GUTI-281313 format. One record per residue (C-alpha): x, y, z; residue in three letters. Coordinates in pm, 1 decimal. Layout:
N
(atom (X Y Z) ala)
...
END
This chain:
323
(atom (454.0 -6742.2 -2360.5) met)
(atom (701.6 -7029.7 -2365.6) thr)
(atom (814.1 -6943.4 -2717.4) ser)
(atom (898.2 -6588.8 -2612.9) tyr)
(atom (1101.3 -6713.9 -2316.0) ile)
(atom (1291.1 -6954.2 -2541.6) leu)
(atom (1361.2 -6674.9 -2786.6) lys)
(atom (1490.8 -6450.3 -2510.3) asp)
(atom (1709.4 -6726.3 -2370.7) asn)
(atom (1839.9 -6807.2 -2717.0) leu)
(atom (1922.6 -6442.3 -2777.4) lys)
(atom (2111.3 -6423.7 -2449.0) thr)
(atom (2303.2 -6741.5 -2530.2) ala)
(atom (2396.4 -6616.1 -2876.3) ile)
(atom (2507.3 -6284.0 -2730.7) thr)
(atom (2726.6 -6464.6 -2477.9) ala)
(atom (2883.3 -6676.4 -2753.9) ile)
(atom (2955.0 -6365.3 -2961.7) ile)
(atom (3106.6 -6202.1 -2656.2) leu)
(atom (3342.1 -6490.6 -2587.5) leu)
(atom (3441.6 -6523.1 -2950.9) cys)
(atom (3519.8 -6153.2 -2980.1) cys)
(atom (3711.3 -6115.4 -2654.4) gln)
(atom (4059.1 -6194.6 -2788.8) ser)
(atom (4030.9 -5969.8 -3096.0) pro)
(atom (3924.2 -5681.5 -2868.5) ile)
(atom (4237.3 -5721.2 -2655.7) ile)
(atom (4457.2 -5755.5 -2963.8) ala)
(atom (4304.9 -5438.4 -3107.3) gln)
(atom (4388.1 -5252.1 -2785.1) glu)
(atom (4750.9 -5365.9 -2802.1) glu)
(atom (4772.3 -5254.6 -3164.2) asp)
(atom (4630.4 -4917.0 -3067.7) thr)
(atom (4894.7 -4866.6 -2798.1) val)
(atom (5162.9 -4947.6 -3054.2) gly)
(atom (5019.2 -4705.9 -3308.2) gln)
(atom (4987.5 -4424.9 -3054.5) leu)
(atom (5341.1 -4486.7 -2929.8) thr)
(atom (5468.5 -4458.9 -3287.9) glu)
(atom (5295.9 -4120.6 -3318.3) ile)
(atom (5473.9 -4003.1 -3002.5) ile)
(atom (5808.8 -4121.8 -3142.2) ile)
(atom (5751.1 -3933.2 -3469.3) asn)
(atom (5648.4 -3612.0 -3292.7) gly)
(atom (5876.3 -3341.4 -3147.5) pro)
(atom (5978.1 -3336.9 -2781.4) ser)
(atom (5899.6 -2966.3 -2770.7) leu)
(atom (5682.3 -2772.9 -3013.5) tyr)
(atom (5662.9 -2393.9 -2989.9) arg)
(atom (5385.3 -2203.2 -3158.6) thr)
(atom (5472.6 -1900.8 -3377.3) pro)
(atom (5374.2 -1677.2 -3084.1) glu)
(atom (5616.4 -1862.1 -2856.6) ala)
(atom (5894.8 -1847.3 -3115.2) val)
(atom (5840.6 -1472.3 -3156.2) glu)
(atom (5849.6 -1418.7 -2778.8) tyr)
(atom (6174.4 -1608.9 -2728.0) tyr)
(atom (6338.7 -1446.8 -3030.2) ser)
(atom (6256.9 -1098.8 -2896.0) arg)
(atom (6401.5 -1190.4 -2557.8) his)
(atom (6734.8 -1313.0 -2686.8) gly)
(atom (6663.2 -1686.1 -2692.6) val)
(atom (6750.0 -1873.1 -3009.7) ser)
(atom (6422.1 -2000.7 -3154.9) ala)
(atom (6341.2 -2101.8 -3511.4) thr)
(atom (6006.5 -2162.3 -3676.4) ser)
(atom (5855.1 -2501.7 -3599.2) met)
(atom (5549.0 -2476.5 -3823.4) glu)
(atom (5660.6 -2779.7 -4024.5) ser)
(atom (5619.6 -2984.8 -3704.5) lys)
(atom (5279.5 -2845.3 -3607.9) arg)
(atom (5069.1 -3137.1 -3733.2) asp)
(atom (5303.3 -3395.9 -3580.3) ala)
(atom (5294.6 -3207.5 -3248.1) ala)
(atom (4914.6 -3196.4 -3240.5) ile)
(atom (4892.3 -3566.4 -3328.0) gln)
(atom (5141.8 -3640.0 -3050.5) ser)
(atom (4932.3 -3442.8 -2802.2) leu)
(atom (4619.3 -3634.3 -2900.6) arg)
(atom (4807.7 -3965.3 -2879.0) ala)
(atom (4931.6 -3882.2 -2528.9) ala)
(atom (4575.7 -3810.5 -2411.4) val)
(atom (4448.4 -4136.0 -2563.5) lys)
(atom (4727.1 -4334.8 -2397.1) leu)
(atom (4635.5 -4173.4 -2066.5) gly)
(atom (4273.7 -4276.6 -2119.5) asn)
(atom (4384.4 -4641.9 -2130.5) met)
(atom (4544.3 -4642.3 -1787.4) gly)
(atom (4796.9 -4918.7 -1724.3) leu)
(atom (4682.1 -5093.3 -2043.2) ala)
(atom (4922.8 -4847.8 -2207.8) ala)
(atom (5215.1 -4938.9 -1980.0) lys)
(atom (5427.4 -5046.0 -2278.3) ser)
(atom (5432.6 -4678.6 -2387.0) ala)
(atom (5590.2 -4560.2 -2059.6) ile)
(atom (5957.5 -4575.0 -2174.7) pro)
(atom (5880.6 -4381.3 -2494.1) val)
(atom (5677.1 -4119.2 -2308.3) leu)
(atom (5965.8 -4064.5 -2066.0) ile)
(atom (6222.4 -4057.3 -2346.2) asp)
(atom (6034.9 -3819.6 -2579.9) val)
(atom (5839.7 -3638.3 -2302.6) phe)
(atom (5628.9 -3436.4 -2551.4) pro)
(atom (5552.4 -3074.4 -2463.7) gln)
(atom (5378.9 -2787.5 -2639.8) leu)
(atom (5447.4 -2423.1 -2563.6) glu)
(atom (5238.1 -2117.7 -2647.1) his)
(atom (5270.7 -1752.4 -2542.0) val)
(atom (4990.2 -1498.8 -2501.9) val)
(atom (5098.8 -1133.5 -2512.8) ala)
(atom (4905.3 -851.9 -2345.8) lys)
(atom (5078.3 -534.2 -2460.3) leu)
(atom (5059.9 -181.3 -2317.0) asn)
(atom (4812.4 -268.1 -2044.6) val)
(atom (4755.7 -13.9 -1769.1) asn)
(atom (4765.8 -87.8 -1398.0) tyr)
(atom (4642.5 122.1 -1104.6) ser)
(atom (4586.5 48.8 -736.7) thr)
(atom (4214.6 24.3 -808.8) gly)
(atom (4299.4 -322.1 -950.5) asn)
(atom (4443.8 -437.3 -617.9) gly)
(atom (4812.4 -516.3 -582.9) ser)
(atom (5012.4 -544.4 -902.9) met)
(atom (5085.9 -909.3 -822.0) glu)
(atom (4712.0 -985.3 -797.2) asp)
(atom (4648.0 -790.9 -1116.3) trp)
(atom (4902.6 -1001.3 -1307.7) val)
(atom (4761.2 -1320.1 -1152.7) gln)
(atom (4417.0 -1227.9 -1289.8) thr)
(atom (4561.4 -1223.6 -1641.9) phe)
(atom (4734.5 -1555.1 -1574.4) leu)
(atom (4421.1 -1739.6 -1461.5) val)
(atom (4209.6 -1588.6 -1738.4) ser)
(atom (4448.6 -1679.8 -2019.2) glu)
(atom (4504.7 -2033.5 -1892.2) lys)
(atom (4127.9 -2090.9 -1881.2) asn)
(atom (4087.7 -1944.8 -2230.8) asn)
(atom (4365.1 -2171.8 -2355.7) phe)
(atom (4199.4 -2483.5 -2212.0) val)
(atom (3847.5 -2395.2 -2324.4) phe)
(atom (3931.3 -2262.7 -2671.6) ser)
(atom (4271.7 -2401.6 -2759.0) ser)
(atom (4386.6 -2333.9 -3116.5) pro)
(atom (4512.8 -2693.6 -3131.7) phe)
(atom (4253.7 -2940.0 -3003.9) ile)
(atom (3902.0 -2942.1 -2866.3) glu)
(atom (3826.1 -2874.8 -2499.1) phe)
(atom (3723.5 -3234.0 -2421.5) glu)
(atom (4071.6 -3355.8 -2513.8) thr)
(atom (4272.7 -3063.7 -2376.0) met)
(atom (4088.4 -3075.6 -2041.5) ser)
(atom (4226.9 -3425.8 -1974.4) lys)
(atom (4568.9 -3265.6 -1925.8) cys)
(atom (4453.2 -2946.0 -1753.2) glu)
(atom (4641.8 -3033.0 -1434.0) asn)
(atom (4963.3 -3064.6 -1637.1) trp)
(atom (4937.6 -2723.8 -1805.1) ile)
(atom (5181.7 -2473.4 -1658.1) glu)
(atom (5116.4 -2100.0 -1684.5) ala)
(atom (5402.1 -1858.8 -1608.2) thr)
(atom (5372.4 -1477.2 -1621.8) pro)
(atom (5650.0 -1247.2 -1736.8) val)
(atom (5597.9 -873.1 -1680.2) thr)
(atom (5794.4 -602.5 -1862.0) asn)
(atom (5718.6 -262.0 -1709.2) ile)
(atom (5727.1 17.1 -1965.8) ile)
(atom (5656.1 304.5 -1726.5) ser)
(atom (5552.1 335.1 -1364.3) gln)
(atom (5470.3 568.8 -1079.2) arg)
(atom (5554.6 468.2 -725.1) thr)
(atom (5421.5 575.2 -388.5) gly)
(atom (5549.9 542.5 -33.9) lys)
(atom (5795.7 262.5 18.1) gly)
(atom (5850.3 228.1 -355.7) gly)
(atom (5514.9 56.8 -405.9) arg)
(atom (5391.2 73.4 -765.9) ile)
(atom (5063.8 264.9 -782.4) ile)
(atom (5039.2 310.3 -1159.1) glu)
(atom (5210.3 134.5 -1444.7) ala)
(atom (5200.3 50.5 -1811.6) thr)
(atom (5335.1 -293.8 -1888.1) ala)
(atom (5361.3 -579.5 -2135.4) asp)
(atom (5245.7 -907.2 -1982.4) ile)
(atom (5340.6 -1238.7 -2139.4) phe)
(atom (5172.3 -1561.1 -2027.3) ile)
(atom (5386.6 -1864.9 -2112.7) ile)
(atom (5163.2 -2172.3 -2141.3) leu)
(atom (5323.7 -2516.0 -2148.8) arg)
(atom (5122.5 -2834.1 -2210.2) val)
(atom (5317.9 -3121.7 -2056.4) asn)
(atom (5154.4 -3396.5 -2261.9) ala)
(atom (5413.7 -3659.5 -2171.8) gly)
(atom (5380.9 -3599.5 -1797.5) ala)
(atom (5001.2 -3598.7 -1836.4) cys)
(atom (5001.0 -3940.1 -2004.3) ala)
(atom (5249.4 -4085.8 -1754.1) leu)
(atom (5052.0 -3960.9 -1455.4) gly)
(atom (4722.4 -4096.9 -1588.1) arg)
(atom (4874.1 -4431.0 -1691.5) ile)
(atom (5063.2 -4501.3 -1370.0) thr)
(atom (4868.4 -4308.2 -1108.6) gly)
(atom (5203.0 -4164.0 -994.2) lys)
(atom (5260.0 -3793.5 -934.6) asp)
(atom (5603.0 -3671.0 -1037.0) phe)
(atom (5458.0 -3355.6 -1189.2) gly)
(atom (5632.4 -3222.3 -1496.9) thr)
(atom (5981.8 -3325.0 -1384.4) asn)
(atom (6120.8 -3554.6 -1651.4) arg)
(atom (6424.1 -3647.0 -1440.1) glu)
(atom (6193.4 -3764.3 -1159.0) ala)
(atom (6003.5 -3988.5 -1402.3) trp)
(atom (6330.6 -4128.1 -1534.8) gln)
(atom (6452.7 -4201.3 -1182.5) lys)
(atom (6122.8 -4371.4 -1086.5) trp)
(atom (6117.1 -4590.8 -1395.7) tyr)
(atom (6481.3 -4689.3 -1360.3) lys)
(atom (6444.6 -4781.8 -993.6) glu)
(atom (6092.3 -4925.1 -959.8) thr)
(atom (5864.9 -4829.8 -1248.3) gly)
(atom (5929.8 -5123.5 -1479.7) his)
(atom (5912.5 -5377.7 -1198.4) gln)
(atom (5594.7 -5223.8 -1055.6) thr)
(atom (5420.6 -5232.1 -1392.8) ala)
(atom (5502.7 -5598.8 -1437.2) met)
(atom (5384.2 -5688.4 -1086.8) gln)
(atom (5056.1 -5505.4 -1137.6) asp)
(atom (5002.4 -5685.0 -1466.7) ser)
(atom (5069.8 -6025.0 -1311.1) ala)
(atom (4840.5 -5979.7 -1012.6) ser)
(atom (4547.3 -5805.0 -1178.3) arg)
(atom (4355.1 -6099.9 -1335.3) pro)
(atom (4296.4 -6279.0 -1002.3) asp)
(atom (4196.9 -5955.9 -831.5) ala)
(atom (3951.2 -5874.6 -1107.1) lys)
(atom (3798.3 -6221.4 -1098.8) lys)
(atom (3741.1 -6201.2 -725.4) lys)
(atom (3606.1 -5847.0 -738.1) ala)
(atom (3335.3 -5923.6 -994.0) phe)
(atom (3218.0 -6264.5 -871.2) met)
(atom (2908.2 -6100.0 -722.1) glu)
(atom (2785.5 -5945.0 -1045.9) ile)
(atom (2459.7 -6120.2 -1132.6) ile)
(atom (2318.2 -6172.2 -1481.4) thr)
(atom (1978.3 -6004.9 -1501.1) gly)
(atom (2065.3 -5751.6 -1229.6) gln)
(atom (2071.1 -5378.7 -1299.6) lys)
(atom (2394.0 -5188.6 -1224.2) tyr)
(atom (2554.9 -4848.2 -1235.2) lys)
(atom (2907.8 -4895.2 -1369.4) leu)
(atom (3194.6 -4649.2 -1325.0) his)
(atom (3459.2 -4709.0 -1593.0) leu)
(atom (3827.1 -4626.7 -1561.9) val)
(atom (3782.6 -4391.7 -1859.7) thr)
(atom (3559.8 -4169.6 -1641.8) gly)
(atom (3239.4 -4278.9 -1816.6) asp)
(atom (2930.7 -4413.0 -1639.2) glu)
(atom (2684.4 -4671.4 -1769.2) leu)
(atom (2344.7 -4772.1 -1633.8) phe)
(atom (2189.0 -5098.0 -1745.2) gly)
(atom (2116.6 -5465.2 -1699.1) thr)
(atom (2380.2 -5736.6 -1731.7) val)
(atom (2247.6 -5976.3 -1995.2) val)
(atom (2553.7 -6201.6 -2020.1) ala)
(atom (2888.0 -6236.3 -1841.8) lys)
(atom (3181.0 -6459.9 -1761.1) asp)
(atom (3490.0 -6414.3 -1543.2) asp)
(atom (3644.9 -6152.0 -1767.4) ser)
(atom (3377.2 -5989.5 -1982.4) ser)
(atom (3010.8 -5894.6 -1995.4) met)
(atom (2727.2 -5760.5 -2205.7) val)
(atom (2531.7 -5467.5 -2060.4) leu)
(atom (2199.7 -5345.1 -2199.3) lys)
(atom (2111.5 -4986.4 -2111.3) thr)
(atom (1763.5 -4851.2 -2041.2) asp)
(atom (1777.2 -4678.2 -2379.9) ala)
(atom (1823.7 -5013.6 -2551.6) gly)
(atom (2194.2 -4977.9 -2638.8) ser)
(atom (2400.6 -5289.0 -2577.9) gln)
(atom (2769.9 -5290.2 -2483.1) tyr)
(atom (3023.8 -5569.8 -2497.6) asn)
(atom (3340.6 -5508.4 -2296.4) phe)
(atom (3600.8 -5659.2 -2063.5) ala)
(atom (3522.1 -5627.5 -1691.0) thr)
(atom (3875.1 -5505.3 -1634.2) ile)
(atom (3752.1 -5165.9 -1759.6) leu)
(atom (3518.4 -5133.7 -1459.9) ile)
(atom (3658.2 -4925.8 -1176.8) asp)
(atom (3360.3 -4982.6 -941.9) lys)
(atom (2993.2 -5070.6 -961.7) tyr)
(atom (2668.5 -5025.5 -773.4) thr)
(atom (2376.1 -5267.1 -777.9) ala)
(atom (2050.0 -5083.7 -843.7) ile)
(atom (1697.8 -5173.7 -729.7) asp)
(atom (1812.4 -5483.3 -543.5) arg)
(atom (1781.1 -5364.1 -184.5) asn)
(atom (2009.4 -5077.5 -293.2) asp)
(atom (2308.8 -5303.4 -225.9) ser)
(atom (2643.7 -5158.9 -322.8) thr)
(atom (2983.9 -5308.5 -383.1) tyr)
(atom (3271.1 -5070.5 -445.6) val)
(atom (3582.0 -5236.1 -586.6) lys)
(atom (3920.3 -5101.7 -478.5) pro)
(atom (4055.2 -4887.4 -761.2) gln)
(atom (4297.6 -5060.2 -994.3) thr)
(atom (4439.3 -4967.6 -1332.2) thr)
(atom (4340.3 -5131.9 -1656.9) thr)
(atom (4522.3 -5385.1 -1870.4) asp)
(atom (4305.8 -5429.0 -2177.6) ser)
(atom (4017.3 -5345.5 -2403.4) ala)
(atom (3796.3 -5049.3 -2456.8) ser)
(atom (3416.8 -5036.3 -2447.0) val)
(atom (3278.8 -5179.4 -2766.4) lys)
(atom (2909.5 -5191.3 -2864.1) pro)
(atom (2778.2 -5530.3 -2976.5) thr)
(atom (2631.2 -5581.0 -3320.0) gln)
(atom (2276.5 -5538.0 -3190.8) thr)
(atom (2299.2 -5157.7 -3177.2) lys)
(atom (2582.0 -4909.0 -3201.7) ala)
(atom (2598.4 -4627.3 -2950.7) ala)
(atom (2845.4 -4385.5 -2798.8) thr)
(atom (2934.5 -4397.5 -2431.4) val)
(atom (2851.6 -4066.0 -2271.5) lys)
(atom (2929.8 -3938.9 -1927.5) lys)
END
């Protein structure tokens, strides 16, 4: 029995040593990643229009040339913006570039020669039905990236309808009771605004000028203050985490982990899940936590933004974090 206890203690000690030794490289890797993603944003276009969007604008008298040569760079930029947003304030160094480039992607869906009648409700409601349907289709089955990535920026996707009536029949008061129309749904993915909102927690919508004004007046100073004050706040918030205790962890990435803390210090920990997977990560990634099966005690940390590191499995077993 004693030998097994010694082995377990030795394993825990070795794990803790590995954790401490690997902490700095993890943070360095995160910084490198921010730099790489920022470079992708810089090399991408500020606005990419799909062939459908180019065709729409050309037909409506707006000068628009093919941008197919920039397609790959635009998609990479969109992915980079989502990844930067996933990092929270750890990606604060990318804020000036995101505001400067402010990457956007525009696509147009055309519904041609569609027929309207009062049986479809008001014409405004009828058009709105197309709008909602096409935006959902765009998010769920985007021709650019998978749903899991696109959905991160769903709140920053604008959908605008344009209706060209080909023929119509009106009733009393000039109300349209029948019509044949072309409906165009202009979809704009505001990737830059999405990343900025998720990094900073601020809500300036898709208004680039508002983001510029915020950063010029307070944004840079605020980011630096948050960075300076965060380590002490984190240390205090996680003092009550106990090695050997089981916890439910809510990460700033939106993921949740259930498991037992097998090693920890003031800034990092090793968590072993019920399935046997073992994770090594900085505690600064934890948004809040709940102690399980210990009198159901709960401690919810005030939400803060992150400054380093992503979840990284230890060498004992590799696994993917799932929500």
